[in-house]
N, C-alpha and C positions, 0 to 999 in steps of 0.2 A: 463312217465310210459306207458306201453303197456297193452292192454287187448286183448285176443284172443276171438273173438265173436262166441258164439255157433250158430250152424245152426239148424233150426227146420223146417221140411217139412210140408207144409199145402197142402192137396190135395183137389181139387174141380173138379167138372164135367163140362167141357166147354159147353156141349150141354145145360145143365140146365141154365147156366149163360146167354147164348145167347138167350134162350127163354124168360128169365125174363127181359133181357135188353130192349126188345121191349116195355115193359110197361112204362118205364120212359125215353125213348130216341126217338128223331125224326130225320130224315135225314136233312142235311143242305140245299139241293137244292129244297126248297119250294118256291113258288111264293109269293112275298110280295110287298107291295107298297113301292116305293122309295120316301123318304122324302128329300127335298133339305136342304143342310146345309146353313150356313150363306152365303150371296151373296159374290162374289169374289171382295170385296171392302176392302180398307185399314181401319184398326181401328186406333184410336188415343188416346193419353193421352191428356186430355183437362183440364186445370185449369182455372177457372173463378175467376176474381177479381172484386170486387165492393167496395163501401164504407163500406160494412159489414166486409170485411176481408183485409183492408189495404189501399185502394185507398182514396185520399182526397175527390173525387167526381166521379160520374159515367159517366160524359160527357168527353170523351177523345178527346183532341185537337191535339195531336202530340205524336209520338213514335220515338225514335232513340237510337242506341247503342253508348256508348262512346268508347274511345280508349282502355279501359281495358275490355270491354265486358258487362258493366252494362247497363241496360235498363232504360232510362229516359222517364217518362210519364207525359205529360202535360194535365191538366184537368181544368174544369171550377172552381175547388176549390183549385188549387195550383199544385205544381210540386211534383213528387214522383220519387224515384229511386228503382229499383228492381234488385237484384243481383242473382236471381234464388232461394234464400232461404228465404229472408225477404224483406219487403218494408219499406224504410225510407221516411217519408213525413214531418217531423218537421224540416225544414231548418230555421235557425235563421235570415237570411237576410230578411228585410222587402220587400215584393212584393205585387203587386195587385193580389188578389187570382186568377183572371181569366187569363188563359194562352192562348195567341193567337196562337203560334206555337212553335215547337221544331225542330231544324234543325241541321244536321251534315255536316261538310266539308269532303273532300276526306280523310283527316287524322283523321276523327272521332273527330274533335274538335266541341263541341256542343254549340249552342246558343239558348237562349230562349227569346221570346218577350212576355211580360205580357200585360194584358188588359189596363194598364196605359201608354203603350209606352216605358216601361223600357226594356233594353236589357241586358241580363246576359250571362256570359260565365261559362260553367260547368267544374269543376275540378273533374274528375272521381276518382282520387286516394284518395283525401280527402273527397269525396262526399260533395262538397260545391259549392256555387254560388258566383260569383263576378260581380258587376254591371259595365258595360262598357259604358253606355249612359244614359242621364237623361230622365225622363218621361215627357209627355206633356198632360196627362189626356185624350188623344185621340189616341186610338190604331192604327188609320190609318194616323195620321198626319205625321208620319215619312216618308211616301211615297207620300204624297199628292202633293208635288211640282213637281213630275215627269210629271203629266198630266197637260196640259195647262189650262184645265177648272177646275182644283183642285178637280176633281171627285174622289170619293173613289175607291179603287181597288177591283176587284171582288174576287180574290183568294189571300188574303193577308197571309193566313197561309200556302201558298205553295211557296217555293223559289226553282228554279230548276237550276241544273248545265247544261250549254248549250253547251259547246264545249271543245276541247282538252286542252284549256288553263284554264279550270275550272272557267269560268266566270258564272255569275248568271243572271237570267231573272225573271221578274214578269209580270203579265198580267193585263191590265186594263179592266174595264167593257165594253169598246168598242172593245176588242179583240186586243189591241195594245200590243206589246212585247217590253220590255225595258231591257237594260243590266246594271248590277251593277258592282262594283269593284271586282277584282279577289282575293283580300285578305280577303274577307268576313268581313271586319271591317265595321260595320253598321253605323259608324259615317261618313264614306266617301262614297259619291255617285258620279259617273262620270256623265258627261253630256249625254243628250239623243243622243246616237250614232246609235241606231238601232230602227227602227220602221216598223213593218209589219202589214198590215191590213188583218184580216181573215174574212171569210164570217160571216155575222151577224146571229143571232139566237142562239139557245141553243148549247153550246159547253162544252166539257170536255178536259182539257189540262193536259198532264203529260210529264215527261222527258223520253227520250228513248235514252240510251247511250249518244252519243255526239249530239243528236238532241232533238227537242221538237216535241211531237206528240199531235195534236189537233183532237178531234173527234166530229163530229156533227151527225145529223140524217141520213146523206147521204154517207159520206165518211171520210177516214182518211186524215190528212194533216201532212206531215213530213217536218219540218223546220230545217235548219241548218244555223246558223249565220243569214245572211240577205236574204236567199233564201228559197223558198218553193220547196223542192226536189220532192215531190210526193203528189198528191191528188188522192186517189183511194179507192175503196171499196173491193179490192182484198185481200184475206188472205189465209193462208194455215196452215197445221199442224193438231193438234188434236181437233181443234174447231169443235163442231157439225155442220153439214151442214145446219140445220134449224135455226141457229142463224142469225138474221138480224141486220142491223145497229142500229135501235132504241134500241134493247136489248144490243148491244155493248156499246152504249152511256150510258146506265144505269149501266154497269159493274163498279166495283171499281178498279182503277188503282193506282199503287204506285211504287216508285223507292226505291231499297235497295241494298247496296253493289255494285253499278254500274250496276245493272240489272233492267229491267222493268217487273212488274208482273201485272196480272189481276186476280180478283176473280169473277167468273161467274158460275152460276148453281152449287154452292157448290164445285167448282173445282178451284184449283190454277194453273194458266198458267204462263209460262215465255215467254216473247215476244222477238223476234229477227227480224232483217231486212234481208231477203234473196231474191235474184232475184227480186228485186223491189216489194216484197210482205211482209206483216206482217205474221210471222210464230208464231203460238200458240202451245207451247209444254206443255203437262200435267206434273205437279209436284206432286200434291196431288189430289185425288178425294174422294167424299163422305164426305166432310167437314161438321162439325155440322152447323146447321142453325143459323145464326146471323143476326139480324135486325139492319139496320142503321149503316153499317160500314163506318167510315170516316177517318181511319188512319190505317197503317199497316207497319210492318217491317218483313223481312225474313232473318234468319241466315242460310247460307248454311252449316256452320261447324256443327251445331247442328240439321239441318233439322227442324227448329223451325219457325213456322208462328205465329205472334202475331197480333191480330186484335183489334182495338179500335172502340167503337161504340158511337153514339150520346148520348144515355141515359142508356145503359145497361152495362157499364164498359168495361172490357178487357178480352180477351180469349187468353191463351197461348196454342198452338196446336203443338203436336209432334207426328209423325207417330209411330205406334207400329206394328212390324212385327208379333206379336203373335195373334193367333186366337183361341178362345174357341169354341169347337165343342160340342154343347149341344143338346141332343135329345129332341124333343117336347113330346106331350102327346101320346106316342105310347103304345097301349095296348099290354101286354106281350103275352097273348094267346087269341084266339077268345072265346068270352063268359066270359072272365075274366075282372074284373075292375082294375086289377093291372097294373100300368104303368111301363115302362122300367125305371130302375134306371140309373141315371147319375153318380153314385159313382163307378168309374171304377178302378179296382185293377190290372188288367192284360190285355194284348193285344197281338195279334199275327199277324205278317205280312204274307199275302198270296202271292202266285205266281202271281196272277193277280194285284198286287200292292194294293189290298184292305187290310183293317185291321179288324180283328175280335176282338171284345172287350168282356170282362167278363160279360157285361150286356146283351149279346145275340144279339147285333147288328153288322152289317158289314158296315164299313165306307169306302167310296170312296171320291174322290175330289169333285164330283158333288152331293153327298148326301149319306144317310145311309138307310139301309133296314134291316128287320129282317132276321136272318139266319135260323130260324126254329129250332134252338137248344132249348132244354128245359131250365128251370130255372137253371142257372149255379152257382156253387160255385165260388166266385169272384177271388180266388187267383191263379188259375192255368189253363193255356192253353198250349198245346204242339203239335208241328208238328214233326213227325219223318222223316227219309230220304225216306220213302215210301209214304210220303204225307198223312199218317194217322193222324187224328185229335184226340187228347186225351183231355178229360175234366172231371171235377168232377161235380156231381149234388148237388145242394144246399139242405141241411137238410137231405140228404140220405147217405152221406159218400161213395158214389159209384163212382168208376173210370170207364170211358167208352172209348173204342177205336173205332173210326169210320173211315171206308175207304173212298177214294175220291168219291165213288159213293153214299155215305150216309148210307151204311149198317153198323150195329153194329157187329163187329167181335170179341169183347171180352169185358167183364165188370166184376166187382167184388166189393162187399161191404167190406169196411175196418172198423176197430175200429174208425178211424177218417179220416179227409180229407188227400188226397195225395197232398203234396205241391210242389213236383218237380219230374221230370223224366229225366233220362239220358240214352241215347242209348249206348249199349255195343256191342262189337264184337259178331259174331255168332248169330245175330238177337235176342239178349237178351236185357233186360231193367233193370235199377236200379230204384226202386220206393221208394221215400222218403215220408213215411207217417209221421204224426206229431211227433210220438215218436218211430217209427220203420223203419227199412230198409228191403226191399223185393227184391228178384231176380225173374224176370219173364223170363223164358227161351224161346227158339225158338218154343217149343211145347206148349206154353202158360201155362206151369206148374209153380206154384209160391211157393217159400219157404221163410221163415223168416230168414234173415241173422243175425239179432241181436235184442235184446230187450234192449233199452237204459234205461229202468226203473231201472235196477240194478245200474245205475250210478246216480240215483236221477232224479228228474223231469227235463226234458230237451226237448224243442221243436225244431224241425228241420224246417228250412226255405228255404234253398237253397243248391244244390249240384253243386260244381264248379269243372270243369275239370282242375286240377292243372298241371298234368304231365301225360305221358303215363302209369305210374304205380300207381298214387294216385289221389283220389278226395280230395277236401276240402269240409267239411260239415259245413255249417253255422247254429248255434243254438243260443238260448238265453243265453247260458253259455259259448260261445266262438266258436272257430273253431277247428274241429277235422280233422286229416288226416285219410283217409280211403284207405287201401291197396286193389287195385282192384283184386289182385290174392289171398291173404290170408285172406281178410276180417278183417284185424286188424285195430282197432280204437285207435288213440292216440291224446291227447289234445295238442294244440300248446300253450306253456306256456305264450308267450307274450300277448295273447289275452284272457287268461283264465278269465271267469266271465263277458266278454263283450257280449252285446246283438247284435249279428251280423245278418244282414238281407240281405245284397247284396254284391256281388263281381263282378268285371269286369276287364278283362285284355285288356289293350290298345296296348301293344307291348310285346316283349319277356321279358322285365324286369319289366314293371309297372303293378302291380295288385292293384286295388282300392277297399277298403273294407269300407262299410258303416255300422254304428251301430245305434241303437235306444237309444240315450241318452248319447253316449260317443264319438261323433264326428266321424271322418273318418281317415283311415290309408292308407299309401302307402307301399306296399311290393316291395322293390327295392334292388337289389343285395343281396338277401337272408336275408334282414333285414326289420323289421317293423318300420315305421316312423309315429308317430302321427302328423297329419297335424294341422296347426293353424286354429282357428275358425274366423268367421266374428265378427264384433263389437257387434251384437245382439245375438251372439251365436246360430243362427238358424241352423247352420251346425252340432250342436249336434245330430240332427236327419237327417242324410243323407240317403235319400231313394234310389237314383239311380244316376249313372254316365253315361253320353252319350257323346262320343267324336265326334268332327266334323272334316271336312277336313282341317280346318285352324289351327289346333293344340290346340283348346280350349276344355275344359271339362265343360259340363253342368251338374250341380248338383241340383237335385230337393230335397226339404225339406218340412217339414210341415209348413214352413213360408216363402214361396217364392222360386224363382229359381235363381241360381248363375252361372255366367260365369267366368271361371278362365283359365289362360294360363297354360297348362300342363307343359311346360318347366319351368315355375316359381316354380311349386310345386316340380319338380325334383331337381331344384337348391336349394330349401329350404332343401330337404333331404340331399343334398351334402354340406350343410352349406355355400352355395354361395349366398343365398338370405335371408335377415333378416326378411322380412315381405311380406305377400301375398296380392295382390290386387284382391278383389272379386267385380265383377259387379253384383249388386243386382237388380232383377226385381220382382216387386210385381204386384198385380192385377190392379194397375193403368195403366199397360202396355197392358191390354187386357185380363188378366185372369178373370175368374168368381169367383175364390177363390185363396187364397194364399197357401192352403193346398194341396200339391201333395201327391200321394199315393206311398207306397213302400211295399215290402214283397211279392208281387206276381210275376208271370212270366212276364218279359218284361214290367215293369211299364214305361219304355222308350224304343223307338226303332227309327231307321233311315230307311226311305223308299229308294227305288232304286234311286229316283231323288234327294236325299239329304235332304228331309224334316224330321225333328225330331217330333215325337209324344210322348207326356207325359201324363200319367194317373193322374187324380186329383179327388177330392171329388165331383167335378161338371163338368163332361165331360172330353174330351181330349183337350190338348193344342197343336196346330200345329204351326210350324214356320220353315223357312229356315235360317240356321245360317249365310249364306252369305248376307242375307238381314238385319241382325241385325247390326245396326251401333250404338254402345254404346256411350252415351254422357259421355265423360270422364272429370274429373276435372283437365284439363290441362292448365287452365289460371293461370297467376302469382298470388301470394299472396302479399298483401301489407297492411301496417298499415294506416288506414283511419284517426285516431285521437288518442289522449291519454289525460287522465285526471289525474291531480295531486290534490288529495283531492277533492275539489268541482269545480275546474277550468278545463274547457275543451279546448284543443288546436287542431285546425284542421290542422295546418301546422306542419309536423313532421320533426324536424331537423336531421342531420346525427348523432348527439350525444344528447341524452336527459340528461340534467344535473339537479339533484335533490338537494334541500337544505337538510341539515342534520336533520332538524326537521320535514320532511314530514311524513305523516302517511300512505298514500296509493297511489299507481299508478295503473291505469287501462288502458290497451292498447287494442284498438279495431282493430281487424284483419278482412279482407274481401278478397273474391275472387269471381269472377263471375262464377256461376255454376248452370245450368238449368236442372240438372238431379236429380235422387233420392238422397235425403240428406244422406242416409246411404252409398253412394258411395264416399262421401267427407270425407277425413281424414286429419286433420291438427294437427301436434304435435309441442310442444315447449319445450325448456329447457333454463335455465339461467346459462350460464357458469360463474363461480365465486361463485355460490351457490349450484348447483347440475348438474350432467351430465345425469340424467335420462330423456328420452323423455316422455312427458305426453300428453295425448289426450286433445285437445282443446274442451271446452264445446260448446253446441249448440248456446249460445249467442255470441260466437266468441270474448270474452273479456278475456284478461289475467290480473290477479290481483296479485300484490305483496304488502305486508304490512311490514313496518319498516325494510327495507333493511339496513344493516350496511354499513358504508362508504367503498368506493372502486370502482373499475372499473368492470363492468359486460358486458357480451355480450348475448343479447337475440337472440336465434336461433330458427327459425321456419322452418318446412319442411312439404311439402304436397305431398302425393302420387299422381302422375299424371295419373296413369293407369297401364296397364299391362307392364311387363318387370322387369328385375332384378334390384332392388334398384332404381326404377324410381321415383326420387323425384325432387321437386323444393325447393330451399332454400332461406331464407331471414334472414339477420342479422341486429340487431339494437343495437348500443352501448348505454349503460346507465352508467352514473357516479353519484355516491352519494357523495356529499361533506362531509368532516369530520367535527365534532365539534371542537371547539378550543382545547379541551383537547386531540384530536387525531392528532394535527398538529405538524410539526417539531419544531416550536418555543416553543410549550408547552413542548415537550420532552427535549429541550435544557435547559429550566428553571428547569425542574425536575432534569436533570443531575447535574446542578449546586448545587441544594439543596442537592442532594445525596453526592456530594463531601464534602460539609460542614458537613453533618451528619457523614460521614466516618471519617473525622479528629477528630470530637468530640468523636466518638465511639472508635477510636484508643487510645485516651488518657485514656478513661475509662478502656479499656482493659489492659493497663499497670498497672493501679491501682488494677485490679482484678487478675493479674497474680499470685501474691503470694497466694491469697486465693484459686485459682484453683489448685496451687501446693499442698497445704495442702489437698485439697479434693482428689487429685490423690493418695497421699500416703495412705489416708484412704481407698480408693477403692482397692488398692493393698492388704491391710491387709484383707479386706472382701473377695476378690477373693481367697486368700490363705486359709481362713477358708472354703470357698465353695469347694475347691479342696479336703480338708480333708474329708468333708462330702461325696464327690463323691467316694473317696477311700473306705469309710465304706460301701457305697451302692454296690460297686463292690465285696467287701468281701461277702456281703449277697447273691449276685447273684451266687458267686462261691459256697457258702454253699447250695444254692437252687439246683444248678446243681448237686452237690454231692448227695444231697437227691434224686433228680430225678434219678440219676444213681442207687442208692440203690433200689428205687422203681422199676426201670427197671429190676434189678436182681431178685427182689421179684416176679414181675409179670411174668417174663419169666421162673423162676425156676419151678413153679408148672406145667405149661403146658408141659415143657420139661420132668419133672419127670414122668408125666402121660403118655406122649408119649413113654418114655423109657420103663416103666413098661408094657405098652400095647404091644409094639413090642416084649419084652422079653417073655411075656406070649404066644403071637402068635407063637413065634419060638419054645417054649418048648412044648406047647399043640397042635401044628398045626394038628397032625394026629388024635387027640382025640376030636376035636370040629367039629360041623356040619358046612355045607357050609353057611347056613343062618347066623350063629354066626360069621363066618369068614368075610362075607360081612358087617355085622354090625360093627365089630371091625375095619375093613379097612375104613368104612365110617366115624367112629368116629375119626380114625387117620387122615383122609383127612381133616375133619373139624378142628381138633386141629392144624394141620400144617398150614392150611389156615389162622386161627386166628393169629397164630404166625407171619406169613408172613405180614399180613395186619398191625398187631400191630407194627412190626419193621419198616414197611414203613412209618406209621404215626409218629412214634417216631422220625425217622430220619428227616422227614419233619419238625416236631416241633423244633428239635435242629438246623436245618438249618435256620429256621425263627428267632430263638433266636439270632443267630450269625449275622443276618442282611444280609445274602447272597441272591442274586437275583436268585430264583429257577424258575422263569417264563422266560425260555430262548427263547421262541418263541410262535407264535400263530398257532394253527392248528384247523381244523374243529372238533368241539365237537358235537356229535349227542346226544341230550338231551334224546330222548327216549331210546337209547342204555344204557346211564348212569343209568337212572331210572330203567330199566329192570334189569341191573346187580345188583344194590343195593337191589331191591326187592327180587331177587332170593337168594342173600347172606343172607339177614335178615330172610327170610322164613326158611333158612337152620339152622340158628344159634339161632333164637328167638322163637322156638316152645314151650319152657318151660313156656312162658308167655301166651300161647294160644291166641296170637294176630293174626289178619288177616291184611295183607298188600295188599292194592289194588292200582293198577296203572290205573289211569283214564286219558288217553291221546290218541287222534287220530292223525294220521299223524306224522310228525317229525319236530322238530325245530333244528336249528343249530346256534352255536355261534363259534367265533374264540377265542380259549382260550387254556387251558391245561387240557386234559381229566383226568389225574391222580388227579390234585388238585380239579377239580369239583366233582369227585367221592368221594374224602375224605370228602369234605364238606357235600354232600348229605348223605353219609353213617353215619357220626357222628350225623347229625340231626335226621335221622331215628332211630339210636341206642338210642339216648336220649328219643325219643318218645316211643320206646319199653320199656325202663327202667321204665318209669313212667306211663305205661298203662298196665292194666291186663285184659285179655279176651276182648280186645277192637278192634277197627278198626283204622288203620293208612292208610291214603290215600295220594298218590303221584300224582301230576299233573304238567303240564307246559303250559303256554300261552305266546304269544308275545304281548307286549304292546309297540307300536311305535318302537323305536330302541333298546329295551331291551327284554330279555327272563326272565320270572318270573317262578321259580320253587317253588311249594307250597307243604309243608308237614303239614298235619292236623291230630290230634289224638283226641280221646275222653277220655283221661287219667285224671291224678290228676289235672293238671294245675299248674301254678306258679303265684306268686304275682307280682304286678307292680314293687315293689322295687327290687325283685330278677331279673326281666327283666332288670332294669336299671343297676344293678350290673354286669350282664353278658355283656351288650352292652358297658359299660364304662370300661370293663376289670379291675375291682377292686378286683379280686381274690387275695388271699394271699397264703403263703406257706401251710397253713392249708388245703387248698383245695386239696392238693396232699398227704395228710398224710396217707391215706389208700391204694391207688392205683393210678397209673398214668392214667388219662383220658384226651383225647384230648380236649374236651369241646369247649366252645364258644370262648375262647381266641385264639386258633389256627384257628378256623373258621374265626374270624374277621381279623386275620393277613393275612390269605390266600386271603380273599375277598379284602383286601386293595391292595394286589399285582395284583389281577385280575380286579381292577377298578369296583368291585361290591359292593353291600350293602345288609344288612339284616334287616328285620322287624319281630318283634315278638308280637303277641297278644295272650292273654290267659285269662281264667276265671277258678277260682278254682272249681273243681268238674265237669267242663264241657269239658275242653280240651284246647289244644294249637295249634295255627297256626303259622308256620314259613314260611316267604317268602324270597327267595334268588333272587336278581336281577343281571343279568349278561348282559353286553353290547353285541349286535350282532356282531359288528366289534371291 
C-alpha cells in the first residue's frame, strides 16, 4: 500500500537559533591533554591449567604434540592429554606417577619415560599408552652404562635430534655427548661412537636444527656430529643490545617442529644460524610473566605457545590481534566530576585519520584527547561533504551543525533526537528524527515532510540510500521505501514488523540488513534472504556489518564478534551452500566486553590504513583484519574408543559388531582444536536408522540404545572452516547381530510349520465350503430385501423433491404477484403519484426482485447439492471483508422490520482461496437466521485468521437455541416437516456447502442470551 505524506512547513528564525546555539555548543579546536592509549604491544588469550582445572599435578616435566595434534603433558603426578577442549588424565595402564620426560620423533611419534624407568609409546588416536620397556626402579639406570664411571646424566629429560639422519644425543654431567639409535627404540642403544668434551662449568644445551647448541657464561658452542663448528658470542637480529651472555645462559630454550626458540624478557624468539652468527627474530612480545619455565612447545599453525613450569602448571598462549581502546578517568568538563563514558554508540572518521566518538573524545593511534564538544547524544555523528560536523546534544533534543573552524552555523530543538541525516542535492538535507522526517533546504528553512504517528508508534533508526530515486528507512516496525521526489512512504512486506536497525551495501547486489531480535537478512537480486544463525543464536541481534579487503564480513552483536566469508553467505542465498561457518570471537580474544553497540551512526568503520574500529559498551575495539589468523577446526575427526554397556574398548575395529542382547553403545569422538569451542561443529547420523544430521553434544559421545539387528553406517562430519560445504567426514560401520528368531534358519523352520498348517487348513476349508455356500445364499436374500428398502427411500426422496417444487411455486408466487401488481399500479398511476412515492415503489420493486434472484440462486444451489454434482469448480481469491460488507448491506436493506443493527467489526482484509458465491450464501443464511430470531438486537460480523484457517464469526443477542437443537442442525436430522411452510436453506445446505469447501462450523448458544456461529475456511 502507498501513503502520500502531507507536508507541513515549520518556520524558524535562523538568527535566534544561532544566538541560542552558543549556549550549549563549544568549538572542536580546543586544547586538551593527550592521553596515551594501550601500548603498542600484542594482547593474548591465555589459559592457565593447574590441578584445579584438569592437570594431574602442577610440576610440568614435558610437553609434546602427537601426530594428530593432541598435546601430551608429563607431570610429577602422571600423564595428561589436552585436545584443546578437555583434559584426559585417567589412563588405565599402571605407571609410576612421576614422569621423567615426554619426547616426540620427527613423525610425532611420542614416548614417555616415567620415574620408575618404564618407557611407553603414545597412541594419539585412541588416547592410550602401551609399555615398550620394563622398569628398573631407577629413572637413570636406562642410560647409566653409557658413562664409564656409571655417573648419572645431567639432562635426562632432554633427548635431542642431532643430524640429518635424525639420530639422538644425550649429555652427561661432564659435558660428554653420546649418540643413540636412529629408530628411537629405547631398548636399543648403539656403542659409544661420538664423544665431545665441552668447556667445564655451567652450561645450557639445546638442539638447533641439525646441530646442538651449548651455551655457557661466555659464548655459544655450535656442534654438528663430531665437530665444534663455532664458538662465539656474536649474535644478530631483534635481540636487545644490552643482553649479555649470562642473561642468555639463563634464558629458556626449546625445540619444536624442527625450530629452536628462546624465551627471554617476556619475548619469544626463533633462532637461526646466519653468516656464522646466531640470529634472534621476535615472534611474540609482551608475554605474560611466568616463573620457573622448564618446558615448552610452539605450534606454528595455530600461533600457539605452551609453557610448562616447575610448580605453577601450564599456560596456553595465543596472540590476539584485537585491542580494546578504553579511556581512563578523563573529566568531561572543567569543574565537573563527571568522567567520560566508555559506552560508545557511534563514531566518525576524520580526514586526519582520527576518530571522533560519541563520548566526546577524539582517538588517534598514539592516544586520545577531548574534542571540546559538549555532552553528546550517543547515537548520531555526521560529516557532510563540506566537512561540517553534525551532532545532537544529550538531554536537549537539539541538533547542531558546526563548520570546520568550530563555529555553530545552525541548530534547532526537535521533539526528540535526530537519529540520522542524509545529504540531498541542492545543498538540502533529510533529517530523520525519532518519529518524523524533516527537509532542511539550502536556505536553512525546515519543513515537516511527514508525521509517522498516523501509522502508529514507529521509531526511525537509519536512512539508507537505496537508489537514486528512493531511500530505505529502517524502523522498529520494518523497512519503508521513501520516494525522494514525491515523499511517498511504502512498507516493504517481506520485513514488515521486524525491528531493523542497520543496513549496509557491500556491492551492487548485496545489501545486509541487521535486526534487533530477528537475525539478519541479505537483499540479493531483488529478494530478501533470511540468513542462518550461529549455534548460540547470538546473531539474532546483529548490530553492524563491516567488510574487509579479503572478502570477509565482520558482524558485531550483543554477544561477541563474528567473521564470515561473504561468498559463503551469497552461496547460501543461491542454495549452493547448506551451512554457514561463523568464526566466533569473544572477550577472551582481547575485548573488554562481549556486548557491542548498534543503532548509532557508524558503530563500525574502516580507517584508511585498513583498521576496523567497532563501538562497544566499554570502549572501541581496533584490529587489522589481515592480522587476524583464525584458529580453524581443520584437524581430522576420529573415534578414540567405544563402550558396549559397561565395557570400554580403546582399539576401534573397522566394523563394530554388537550382540543382539546389547543395551547401549557409546562412541567417543575427538579432534584436536585449540580455538573457541563455539567454532567447533561436529554432526552425526546413523544410516539405517535416520538420515538427519544431528549436532554432537559437548561431551563428544554418541549414544545409541537397543538398535535392532542389521547393518548401519555411522557418519560424522566436521565443518573445517570457511568455504562452501567445507567438511571432513568419517564413517564407522556397525553391525548388530540378529536374535535366533531373526535368522534364516528360524525363518525356514517357520515356513515348514506354515506349510503344515496350510494343508490342515485346506482340509478344513473343504468341510466348511458347504456351510459357506448356505451363508452366501442367505446373504443374497438379505441384499435383495435391502434393495427393496432403498427403492422405498428413493420414492420418499422423489416425494420430497415434488413437495419442494410445490414450496418453490408457493414462495415464488407471492413475490411475483406483488411485483406484478406493483408494476401495474406504477404504470396506471404514474402521472398521478409523487416523485418520492415513485422512488419508494421502485426501491421496493428492486428489493423484491433482489430477494427473488437470491432465492432462486440458493434454491438452485440446494438442488445441485442434492444431486451430488460438484459445484466447486475451482479456487479463486475470496476477499472476506468484501463478502461480509455485501451481506451486511443486503441484510440492512431487507431486515429493517426487525429493527436489528448489523455491525461489521473487521480491520484489514483476509483472503482465502475458495468460491465467493458459496461463501456468500453461507454467511447470508447465517445472518438471516440471526435476524429471524433477534428483535431490536445487535448482530455482529467479524473475521480473524487462526494459523492456516480464516474464522468468520456471526454473533447475536437473540432468543438462542438449545443444545439438542444445535445437535439436530449439525447432524442434519431434519425431516420433511421442516419444509412444510416454506423452503428455507437452513443449516443442511450450509453444512453441505462447507463439506465441499473443506470447511467446518461451530455453534454455541444460550437461551435468552444469544447465539455465536463460527465458520472455518482453509486459507489454501
